[in-house]
C-alpha angles and dihedrals in degrees: 000000000000111000115239116267116260116253111267134176094199130072117237120204124191117218131179108264093210136004137065096312099043104078096036090051092053091046090051093050090047089053086059089064097263119147127180146194111225125226118234093261089047091229097107122052115195111213113237104173094042133012090260119120126193124219115197111213144143111294093234089058096054099084092048092049090053093045090051093049094244089119129023101209137007141197105228142145116269087234091063093045094050092048091051091049092052093045090056090049092050089052092050093250121134120249110262102177137064139181108264098181138359110223102204098234138077090057118181139143135233100227137179108231128192132190115286111261095033116116117237113221100165143283093307087069089072095062111130094003128127110244118196113213146147090215106061096158095051091044091046092053091051092048091051091048089055096042094242126145111206137146116253114209108205115219127168095210146357091042092158094065095052095097091051090052093048093246096117144006098225137000140231107206144149113273128195105159100352092235095122092051092049091049087058096046096258133125126199112239107172138014120227098178136018110213140187138155113293140175107247123197143155121293090243138056118278120246137217092050093298093118090065090052090046091051090052091050092048092051090052091045091052089053094044094049091048089047095055092081099021121124133179111226114200129181145150128230139171115258089245091057096048096093090056096043102048097060089054095056114114118251114278141099121342107287121246114227119193131180114243108228115248095005137088087237139101131212115226128194130174134177110227129186105221140027121312109223127221089239090057091052091048091051090051092049092051088051090057106273122133139174089044115183132177112201132187117242114231099185140004136178117183 
């Protein structure tokens, strides 16, 4: 039985110390106004601007640290969180974690990949085959859902070379671009899990005042994530052109339209969440807009 967490008045967040999620997670937290003082081993960051400390660890350890109460929250891939959840279920232990927020970056897929040149006819094709993977529980769930009996071969790394080494027939591995699979003569044929970076936390409210700190952090994270692709589009247009300009504005917040003093013109601005293409700007100009500007947004609080 896991011992109860010790009372704390500071929030502790686990972040990958190295790997594809580590640096972006720290940059995201820094964009929320967090600053830290690093320990000598650079594995513990003491929060100075807010009572939020960062613990730098292996990504596979993050769910366990949250479950044991060592950390309160963690930035982790959904693939790691799902595998941890299924492992606990297989051991007869209740799920203790949930996904608090999806962060919209670090996207990847857990795919089944077969040798190039082989024809893919569906999950039944995998019956009796050896499947190399680092996610046996997630793969096992998918195989059961599809009524397939196969033989997972658990590897902690270099999954994609297992068929070349004779360790497996096919693989089930994380895929971002597919380049590593292609380099090893494999092609992804079906996706069993869509993943991205998420905030993971316990399935209950935090105690000792930490929930209030967590809520503050989540509000700032929501704003920071929304801000990553946000742009402020500004333009001017004659009043007679307004009916043609407004329908061409990209999707976003409700536009603000202001009369320009002394002129038969209006100033229009709109906050959009995503890039504004050159073709969009050209369409607006043809409709009668001018002085078009697309500006980055440095801060936003709804």
